[in-house]
C-alpha positions, 0 to 999 in steps of 0.5 A: 447230361446222362439224364437228358440224353436217356430221356430223349432216346426214351421220347424218340423210342416210344413215338417210333412205336406209335408210328403209322405202318409203312404205306407200302400195304395200302399202295398193294391194296389200292392196286388190286382194287384198281384191276376190278371191273367198274362197268361190268353188265348184268347177266342176262338171266336177271329179270326186272322186278314185279313191283308188286303191292302187299294185296297183290303180293298175297293174291300171288301166294295164294295163287302159288299155294293153289298151283296155279300158273304163273303168267296166268296168276300174274296177270289176274292180279295185275287186272284186278288193280 
């Protein structure tokens, strides 16, 4: 009888040791995430990409090395292709 009580106590104690944590930490973490803005508007400073292929990129790098004006260089690169 004492042996079965000791085994039951041992099993109950070891099962509690591997039980999942209290969900209160998960609730706090999810409430913080709900405060974030889902649909933020992009900054006005950001510009769209230039959509250059590899040859056009190298042409732009060469123009930058020569110190050419960016707007003139991009017009020349896009005009060639």
